[in-house]
N, CA, C and O atoms as CSV, one atom per row, in Angstrom:
chain,resi,resn,atom,element,x,y,z
A,1,MET,N,N,0.854,-1.180,0.000
A,1,MET,CA,C,0.000,0.000,0.000
A,1,MET,C,C,0.895,1.235,0.000
A,1,MET,O,O,1.910,1.272,0.695
A,2,GLU,N,N,0.525,2.225,-0.763
A,2,GLU,CA,C,1.238,3.500,-0.780
A,2,GLU,C,C,0.604,4.448,0.231
A,2,GLU,O,O,-0.612,4.454,0.422
A,3,CYS,N,N,1.436,5.235,0.863
A,3,CYS,CA,C,0.955,6.258,1.780
A,3,CYS,C,C,0.113,7.260,0.992
A,3,CYS,O,O,0.490,7.670,-0.106
A,4,ARG,N,N,-1.025,7.650,1.558
A,4,ARG,CA,C,-1.868,8.661,0.907
A,4,ARG,C,C,-1.271,10.033,1.180
A,4,ARG,O,O,-1.214,10.472,2.328
A,5,ILE,N,N,-0.831,10.700,0.140
A,5,ILE,CA,C,-0.242,12.029,0.278
A,5,ILE,C,C,-1.254,12.966,0.932
A,5,ILE,O,O,-2.410,13.039,0.515
A,6,GLY,N,N,-0.808,13.672,1.951
A,6,GLY,CA,C,-1.667,14.630,2.627
A,6,GLY,C,C,-2.477,14.054,3.774
A,6,GLY,O,O,-3.209,14.796,4.430
A,7,CYS,N,N,-2.374,12.755,4.041
A,7,CYS,CA,C,-3.132,12.147,5.134
A,7,CYS,C,C,-2.593,12.602,6.486
A,7,CYS,O,O,-3.300,13.265,7.245
A,8,ALA,N,N,-1.350,12.253,6.789
A,8,ALA,CA,C,-0.639,12.651,8.006
A,8,ALA,C,C,-1.229,12.113,9.299
A,8,ALA,O,O,-0.896,12.613,10.374
A,9,ALA,N,N,-2.097,11.108,9.227
A,9,ALA,CA,C,-2.669,10.546,10.456
A,9,ALA,C,C,-1.577,10.045,11.387
A,9,ALA,O,O,-1.674,10.221,12.602
A,10,CYS,N,N,-0.539,9.425,10.839
A,10,CYS,CA,C,0.545,8.897,11.677
A,10,CYS,C,C,1.378,10.008,12.298
A,10,CYS,O,O,2.103,9.764,13.262
A,11,CYS,N,N,1.290,11.212,11.770
A,11,CYS,CA,C,2.044,12.359,12.289
A,11,CYS,C,C,1.225,13.182,13.277
A,11,CYS,O,O,1.712,14.163,13.840
A,12,ILE,N,N,-0.013,12.774,13.478
A,12,ILE,CA,C,-0.898,13.512,14.375
A,12,ILE,C,C,-1.504,12.584,15.431
A,12,ILE,O,O,-1.460,12.897,16.621
A,13,ALA,N,N,-2.061,11.463,15.017
A,13,ALA,CA,C,-2.858,10.625,15.912
A,13,ALA,C,C,-2.063,9.880,16.966
A,13,ALA,O,O,-2.593,9.601,18.042
A,14,ILE,N,N,-0.807,9.548,16.693
A,14,ILE,CA,C,-0.062,8.691,17.609
A,14,ILE,C,C,0.989,9.451,18.415
A,14,ILE,O,O,1.420,10.542,18.041
A,15,THR,N,N,1.384,8.847,19.522
A,15,THR,CA,C,2.474,9.367,20.333
A,15,THR,C,C,3.797,9.030,19.665
A,15,THR,O,O,3.982,7.913,19.181
A,16,ILE,N,N,4.703,9.970,19.635
A,16,ILE,CA,C,6.072,9.722,19.180
A,16,ILE,C,C,6.960,10.111,20.355
A,16,ILE,O,O,7.007,11.277,20.747
A,17,THR,N,N,7.662,9.133,20.914
A,17,THR,CA,C,8.450,9.380,22.124
A,17,THR,C,C,9.885,9.789,21.826
A,17,THR,O,O,10.578,10.286,22.714
A,18,SER,N,N,10.336,9.592,20.607
A,18,SER,CA,C,11.705,9.976,20.277
A,18,SER,C,C,11.750,11.463,19.909
A,18,SER,O,O,10.744,12.029,19.481
A,19,PRO,N,N,12.910,12.090,20.076
A,19,PRO,CA,C,13.037,13.510,19.742
A,19,PRO,C,C,12.778,13.775,18.261
A,19,PRO,O,O,13.147,12.992,17.386
A,20,ILE,N,N,12.142,14.889,18.026
A,20,ILE,CA,C,11.866,15.385,16.673
A,20,ILE,C,C,12.440,16.796,16.644
A,20,ILE,O,O,12.249,17.539,17.606
A,21,PRO,N,N,13.132,17.196,15.585
A,21,PRO,CA,C,13.590,18.591,15.539
A,21,PRO,C,C,12.416,19.541,15.776
A,21,PRO,O,O,11.415,19.506,15.060
A,22,GLY,N,N,12.559,20.377,16.781
A,22,GLY,CA,C,11.485,21.285,17.165
A,22,GLY,C,C,10.585,20.727,18.254
A,22,GLY,O,O,9.786,21.459,18.838
A,23,MET,N,N,10.708,19.434,18.529
A,23,MET,CA,C,9.941,18.767,19.591
A,23,MET,C,C,10.893,17.785,20.286
A,23,MET,O,O,10.779,16.575,20.088
A,24,PRO,N,N,11.814,18.285,21.086
A,24,PRO,CA,C,12.855,17.430,21.660
A,24,PRO,C,C,12.338,16.327,22.586
A,24,PRO,O,O,13.034,15.339,22.818
A,25,GLU,N,N,11.140,16.487,23.110
A,25,GLU,CA,C,10.537,15.461,23.971
A,25,GLU,C,C,9.600,14.548,23.184
A,25,GLU,O,O,8.893,13.735,23.780
A,26,GLY,N,N,9.584,14.666,21.870
A,26,GLY,CA,C,8.622,13.915,21.065
A,26,GLY,C,C,7.295,14.649,21.046
A,26,GLY,O,O,7.244,15.859,21.266
A,27,LYS,N,N,6.214,13.911,20.781
A,27,LYS,CA,C,4.896,14.536,20.742
A,27,LYS,C,C,3.836,13.598,21.279
A,27,LYS,O,O,3.919,12.386,21.078
A,28,PRO,N,N,2.848,14.141,21.955
A,28,PRO,CA,C,1.754,13.302,22.434
A,28,PRO,C,C,0.748,12.988,21.323
A,28,PRO,O,O,0.712,13.656,20.289
A,29,ALA,N,N,-0.050,11.975,21.558
A,29,ALA,CA,C,-1.110,11.616,20.616
A,29,ALA,C,C,-2.057,12.794,20.432
A,29,ALA,O,O,-2.387,13.500,21.385
A,30,GLY,N,N,-2.483,12.993,19.197
A,30,GLY,CA,C,-3.444,14.043,18.886
A,30,GLY,C,C,-2.830,15.400,18.629
A,30,GLY,O,O,-3.539,16.348,18.291
A,31,VAL,N,N,-1.524,15.508,18.785
A,31,VAL,CA,C,-0.825,16.776,18.547
A,31,VAL,C,C,-0.127,16.698,17.193
A,31,VAL,O,O,0.558,15.722,16.887
A,32,ARG,N,N,-0.307,17.706,16.415
A,32,ARG,CA,C,0.310,17.783,15.088
A,32,ARG,C,C,1.833,17.948,15.223
A,32,ARG,O,O,2.298,18.790,15.991
A,33,CYS,N,N,2.595,17.160,14.494
A,33,CYS,CA,C,4.044,17.286,14.492
A,33,CYS,C,C,4.429,18.642,13.897
A,33,CYS,O,O,3.857,19.075,12.897
A,34,VAL,N,N,5.397,19.299,14.518
A,34,VAL,CA,C,5.831,20.604,14.015
A,34,VAL,C,C,6.507,20.501,12.656
A,34,VAL,O,O,6.674,21.510,11.970
A,35,GLN,N,N,6.893,19.307,12.262
A,35,GLN,CA,C,7.562,19.130,10.972
A,35,GLN,C,C,6.596,18.890,9.824
A,35,GLN,O,O,7.027,18.633,8.700
A,36,LEU,N,N,5.304,18.968,10.084
A,36,LEU,CA,C,4.318,18.851,9.007
A,36,LEU,C,C,4.124,20.210,8.351
A,36,LEU,O,O,3.849,21.205,9.022
A,37,ALA,N,N,4.267,20.237,7.053
A,37,ALA,CA,C,3.997,21.460,6.292
A,37,ALA,C,C,2.480,21.657,6.195
A,37,ALA,O,O,1.713,20.775,6.580
A,38,GLN,N,N,2.060,22.791,5.691
A,38,GLN,CA,C,0.623,23.089,5.546
A,38,GLN,C,C,-0.106,22.038,4.709
A,38,GLN,O,O,-1.289,21.781,4.927
A,39,ASP,N,N,0.600,21.433,3.755
A,39,ASP,CA,C,-0.034,20.419,2.902
A,39,ASP,C,C,0.073,19.011,3.495
A,39,ASP,O,O,-0.175,18.021,2.807
A,40,ASN,N,N,0.443,18.931,4.770
A,40,ASN,CA,C,0.590,17.676,5.510
A,40,ASN,C,C,1.717,16.784,5.003
A,40,ASN,O,O,1.674,15.569,5.195
A,41,ARG,N,N,2.696,17.354,4.378
A,41,ARG,CA,C,3.883,16.598,3.976
A,41,ARG,C,C,4.973,16.831,5.011
A,41,ARG,O,O,5.112,17.922,5.565
A,42,CYS,N,N,5.743,15.774,5.257
A,42,CYS,CA,C,6.812,15.843,6.253
A,42,CYS,C,C,8.001,16.620,5.705
A,42,CYS,O,O,8.512,16.323,4.625
A,43,ARG,N,N,8.430,17.609,6.461
A,43,ARG,CA,C,9.601,18.395,6.062
A,43,ARG,C,C,10.906,17.603,6.240
A,43,ARG,O,O,11.940,17.973,5.685
A,44,LEU,N,N,10.850,16.518,7.013
A,44,LEU,CA,C,12.050,15.724,7.276
A,44,LEU,C,C,12.145,14.465,6.425
A,44,LEU,O,O,13.114,13.713,6.535
A,45,PHE,N,N,11.157,14.231,5.585
A,45,PHE,CA,C,11.139,12.991,4.797
A,45,PHE,C,C,12.448,12.842,4.018
A,45,PHE,O,O,12.864,13.746,3.293
A,46,GLY,N,N,13.083,11.685,4.183
A,46,GLY,CA,C,14.324,11.403,3.477
A,46,GLY,C,C,15.565,12.013,4.086
A,46,GLY,O,O,16.661,11.842,3.552
A,47,LYS,N,N,15.416,12.730,5.203
A,47,LYS,CA,C,16.562,13.382,5.843
A,47,LYS,C,C,17.010,12.559,7.056
A,47,LYS,O,O,16.193,11.887,7.685
A,48,PRO,N,N,18.293,12.612,7.383
A,48,PRO,CA,C,18.803,11.810,8.500
A,48,PRO,C,C,18.229,12.205,9.862
A,48,PRO,O,O,18.200,11.378,10.773
A,49,GLU,N,N,17.780,13.427,10.017
A,49,GLU,CA,C,17.227,13.849,11.307
A,49,GLU,C,C,15.791,13.378,11.538
A,49,GLU,O,O,15.234,13.591,12.614
A,50,ARG,N,N,15.199,12.747,10.543
A,50,ARG,CA,C,13.856,12.186,10.707
A,50,ARG,C,C,13.935,11.031,11.704
A,50,ARG,O,O,14.789,10.156,11.561
A,51,PRO,N,N,13.056,11.012,12.715
A,51,PRO,CA,C,13.105,9.939,13.704
A,51,PRO,C,C,12.950,8.557,13.063
A,51,PRO,O,O,12.193,8.380,12.109
A,52,ALA,N,N,13.675,7.598,13.604
A,52,ALA,CA,C,13.627,6.229,13.072
A,52,ALA,C,C,12.216,5.658,13.116
A,52,ALA,O,O,11.817,4.923,12.213
A,53,VAL,N,N,11.461,5.988,14.155
A,53,VAL,CA,C,10.098,5.468,14.265
A,53,VAL,C,C,9.242,5.955,13.092
A,53,VAL,O,O,8.377,5.224,12.610
A,54,CYS,N,N,9.473,7.153,12.648
A,54,CYS,CA,C,8.724,7.693,11.508
A,54,CYS,C,C,9.138,6.998,10.215
A,54,CYS,O,O,8.293,6.617,9.405
A,55,GLY,N,N,10.436,6.840,10.033
A,55,GLY,CA,C,10.930,6.170,8.838
A,55,GLY,C,C,10.535,4.713,8.778
A,55,GLY,O,O,10.417,4.142,7.694
A,56,GLY,N,N,10.325,4.097,9.951
A,56,GLY,CA,C,9.956,2.686,10.000
A,56,GLY,C,C,8.478,2.422,9.822
A,56,GLY,O,O,8.078,1.281,9.595
A,57,PHE,N,N,7.660,3.455,9.922
A,57,PHE,CA,C,6.212,3.266,9.759
A,57,PHE,C,C,5.894,3.109,8.286
A,57,PHE,O,O,6.297,3.935,7.467
A,58,THR,N,N,5.180,2.066,7.951
A,58,THR,CA,C,4.748,1.876,6.567
A,58,THR,C,C,3.230,1.820,6.518
A,58,THR,O,O,2.585,1.264,7.406
A,59,ALA,N,N,2.686,2.392,5.493
A,59,ALA,CA,C,1.242,2.375,5.313
A,59,ALA,C,C,0.788,0.950,5.006
A,59,ALA,O,O,1.276,0.310,4.075
A,60,GLU,N,N,-0.145,0.479,5.800
A,60,GLU,CA,C,-0.741,-0.842,5.619
A,60,GLU,C,C,-2.244,-0.685,5.795
A,60,GLU,O,O,-2.693,0.194,6.531
A,61,GLU,N,N,-3.011,-1.513,5.141
A,61,GLU,CA,C,-4.457,-1.381,5.252
A,61,GLU,C,C,-4.935,-1.564,6.698
A,61,GLU,O,O,-5.901,-0.921,7.110
A,62,TYR,N,N,-4.279,-2.425,7.468
A,62,TYR,CA,C,-4.721,-2.648,8.840
A,62,TYR,C,C,-4.464,-1.444,9.745
A,62,TYR,O,O,-5.078,-1.343,10.807
A,63,THR,N,N,-3.572,-0.527,9.353
A,63,THR,CA,C,-3.345,0.680,10.145
A,63,THR,C,C,-3.944,1.925,9.502
A,63,THR,O,O,-4.260,2.891,10.196
A,64,CYS,N,N,-4.101,1.905,8.188
A,64,CYS,CA,C,-4.526,3.110,7.470
A,64,CYS,C,C,-5.913,3.009,6.840
A,64,CYS,O,O,-6.479,4.023,6.433
A,65,GLY,N,N,-6.459,1.814,6.757
A,65,GLY,CA,C,-7.786,1.657,6.179
A,65,GLY,C,C,-7.853,2.104,4.729
A,65,GLY,O,O,-6.854,2.092,4.010
A,66,GLN,N,N,-9.036,2.496,4.319
A,66,GLN,CA,C,-9.284,2.899,2.937
A,66,GLN,C,C,-9.279,4.408,2.720
A,66,GLN,O,O,-9.146,4.879,1.591
A,67,THR,N,N,-9.425,5.163,3.805
A,67,THR,CA,C,-9.521,6.624,3.692
A,67,THR,C,C,-8.672,7.287,4.781
A,67,THR,O,O,-8.227,6.621,5.716
A,68,ASN,N,N,-8.455,8.578,4.657
A,68,ASN,CA,C,-7.747,9.329,5.696
A,68,ASN,C,C,-8.503,9.254,7.020
A,68,ASN,O,O,-7.893,9.135,8.082
A,69,GLU,N,N,-9.815,9.322,6.955
A,69,GLU,CA,C,-10.635,9.237,8.166
A,69,GLU,C,C,-10.446,7.880,8.840
A,69,GLU,O,O,-10.347,7.802,10.064
A,70,ASP,N,N,-10.395,6.799,8.031
A,70,ASP,CA,C,-10.121,5.461,8.578
A,70,ASP,C,C,-8.788,5.468,9.314
A,70,ASP,O,O,-8.684,4.949,10.425
A,71,ALA,N,N,-7.772,6.055,8.695
A,71,ALA,CA,C,-6.436,6.057,9.283
A,71,ALA,C,C,-6.445,6.745,10.646
A,71,ALA,O,O,-5.865,6.221,11.597
A,72,PHE,N,N,-7.082,7.894,10.760
A,72,PHE,CA,C,-7.146,8.590,12.041
A,72,PHE,C,C,-7.878,7.744,13.082
A,72,PHE,O,O,-7.441,7.657,14.230
A,73,ARG,N,N,-8.986,7.125,12.686
A,73,ARG,CA,C,-9.776,6.316,13.618
A,73,ARG,C,C,-8.985,5.094,14.078
A,73,ARG,O,O,-8.913,4.816,15.275
A,74,ILE,N,N,-8.394,4.365,13.135
A,74,ILE,CA,C,-7.644,3.146,13.461
A,74,ILE,C,C,-6.428,3.472,14.327
A,74,ILE,O,O,-6.191,2.818,15.343
A,75,LEU,N,N,-5.665,4.475,13.926
A,75,LEU,CA,C,-4.470,4.816,14.692
A,75,LEU,C,C,-4.819,5.336,16.085
A,75,LEU,O,O,-4.089,5.070,17.039
A,76,ALA,N,N,-5.911,6.066,16.214
A,76,ALA,CA,C,-6.347,6.530,17.542
A,76,ALA,C,C,-6.753,5.343,18.406
A,76,ALA,O,O,-6.464,5.325,19.602
A,77,GLN,N,N,-7.414,4.358,17.824
A,77,GLN,CA,C,-7.783,3.158,18.575
A,77,GLN,C,C,-6.546,2.385,19.013
A,77,GLN,O,O,-6.458,1.951,20.162
A,78,LEU,N,N,-5.594,2.211,18.108
A,78,LEU,CA,C,-4.356,1.512,18.451
A,78,LEU,C,C,-3.591,2.266,19.534
A,78,LEU,O,O,-3.020,1.656,20.438
A,79,GLU,N,N,-3.581,3.569,19.442
A,79,GLU,CA,C,-2.927,4.399,20.449
A,79,GLU,C,C,-3.564,4.161,21.821
A,79,GLU,O,O,-2.858,3.971,22.811
A,80,ALA,N,N,-4.886,4.171,21.873
A,80,ALA,CA,C,-5.589,3.971,23.134
A,80,ALA,C,C,-5.323,2.568,23.695
A,80,ALA,O,O,-5.164,2.408,24.905
A,81,LEU,N,N,-5.276,1.575,22.845
A,81,LEU,CA,C,-5.048,0.202,23.287
A,81,LEU,C,C,-3.628,-0.044,23.791
A,81,LEU,O,O,-3.402,-0.939,24.605
A,82,THR,N,N,-2.684,0.742,23.313
A,82,THR,CA,C,-1.285,0.518,23.670
A,82,THR,C,C,-0.736,1.558,24.637
A,82,THR,O,O,0.428,1.478,25.029
A,83,ALA,N,N,-1.543,2.521,25.024
A,83,ALA,CA,C,-1.096,3.564,25.957
A,83,ALA,C,C,-0.886,2.970,27.345
A,83,ALA,O,O,-1.644,2.099,27.772
A,84,PRO,N,N,0.130,3.433,28.041
A,84,PRO,CA,C,0.350,2.955,29.417
A,84,PRO,C,C,-0.851,3.309,30.300
A,84,PRO,O,O,-1.494,4.341,30.106
A,85,ALA,N,N,-1.134,2.458,31.250
A,85,ALA,CA,C,-2.230,2.738,32.179
A,85,ALA,C,C,-1.862,3.945,33.035
A,85,ALA,O,O,-0.718,4.113,33.457
A,86,SER,N,N,-2.868,4.777,33.275
A,86,SER,CA,C,-2.582,5.982,34.084
A,86,SER,C,C,-3.165,5.866,35.457
A,86,SER,O,O,-3.023,6.781,36.268
Protein backbone atom coordinates (compact mmCIF):
# COMPACT_ATOMS: atom_id res chain seq x y z
CA MET A 1 0.00 0.00 0.00
CA GLU A 2 1.24 3.50 -0.78
CA CYS A 3 0.95 6.26 1.78
CA ARG A 4 -1.87 8.66 0.91
CA ILE A 5 -0.24 12.03 0.28
CA GLY A 6 -1.67 14.63 2.63
CA CYS A 7 -3.13 12.15 5.13
CA ALA A 8 -0.64 12.65 8.01
CA ALA A 9 -2.67 10.55 10.46
CA CYS A 10 0.55 8.90 11.68
CA CYS A 11 2.04 12.36 12.29
CA ILE A 12 -0.90 13.51 14.37
CA ALA A 13 -2.86 10.62 15.91
CA ILE A 14 -0.06 8.69 17.61
CA THR A 15 2.47 9.37 20.33
CA ILE A 16 6.07 9.72 19.18
CA THR A 17 8.45 9.38 22.12
CA SER A 18 11.71 9.98 20.28
CA PRO A 19 13.04 13.51 19.74
CA ILE A 20 11.87 15.39 16.67
CA PRO A 21 13.59 18.59 15.54
CA GLY A 22 11.49 21.29 17.17
CA MET A 23 9.94 18.77 19.59
CA PRO A 24 12.86 17.43 21.66
CA GLU A 25 10.54 15.46 23.97
CA GLY A 26 8.62 13.91 21.07
CA LYS A 27 4.90 14.54 20.74
CA PRO A 28 1.75 13.30 22.43
CA ALA A 29 -1.11 11.62 20.62
CA GLY A 30 -3.44 14.04 18.89
CA VAL A 31 -0.82 16.78 18.55
CA ARG A 32 0.31 17.78 15.09
CA CYS A 33 4.04 17.29 14.49
CA VAL A 34 5.83 20.60 14.02
CA GLN A 35 7.56 19.13 10.97
CA LEU A 36 4.32 18.85 9.01
CA ALA A 37 4.00 21.46 6.29
CA GLN A 38 0.62 23.09 5.55
CA ASP A 39 -0.03 20.42 2.90
CA ASN A 40 0.59 17.68 5.51
CA ARG A 41 3.88 16.60 3.98
CA CYS A 42 6.81 15.84 6.25
CA ARG A 43 9.60 18.40 6.06
CA LEU A 44 12.05 15.72 7.28
CA PHE A 45 11.14 12.99 4.80
CA GLY A 46 14.32 11.40 3.48
CA LYS A 47 16.56 13.38 5.84
CA PRO A 48 18.80 11.81 8.50
CA GLU A 49 17.23 13.85 11.31
CA ARG A 50 13.86 12.19 10.71
CA PRO A 51 13.11 9.94 13.70
CA ALA A 52 13.63 6.23 13.07
CA VAL A 53 10.10 5.47 14.27
CA CYS A 54 8.72 7.69 11.51
CA GLY A 55 10.93 6.17 8.84
CA GLY A 56 9.96 2.69 10.00
CA PHE A 57 6.21 3.27 9.76
CA THR A 58 4.75 1.88 6.57
CA ALA A 59 1.24 2.37 5.31
CA GLU A 60 -0.74 -0.84 5.62
CA GLU A 61 -4.46 -1.38 5.25
CA TYR A 62 -4.72 -2.65 8.84
CA THR A 63 -3.34 0.68 10.15
CA CYS A 64 -4.53 3.11 7.47
CA GLY A 65 -7.79 1.66 6.18
CA GLN A 66 -9.28 2.90 2.94
CA THR A 67 -9.52 6.62 3.69
CA ASN A 68 -7.75 9.33 5.70
CA GLU A 69 -10.63 9.24 8.17
CA ASP A 70 -10.12 5.46 8.58
CA ALA A 71 -6.44 6.06 9.28
CA PHE A 72 -7.15 8.59 12.04
CA ARG A 73 -9.78 6.32 13.62
CA ILE A 74 -7.64 3.15 13.46
CA LEU A 75 -4.47 4.82 14.69
CA ALA A 76 -6.35 6.53 17.54
CA GLN A 77 -7.78 3.16 18.57
CA LEU A 78 -4.36 1.51 18.45
CA GLU A 79 -2.93 4.40 20.45
CA ALA A 80 -5.59 3.97 23.13
CA LEU A 81 -5.05 0.20 23.29
CA THR A 82 -1.28 0.52 23.67
CA ALA A 83 -1.10 3.56 25.96
CA PRO A 84 0.35 2.95 29.42
CA ALA A 85 -2.23 2.74 32.18
CA SER A 86 -2.58 5.98 34.08
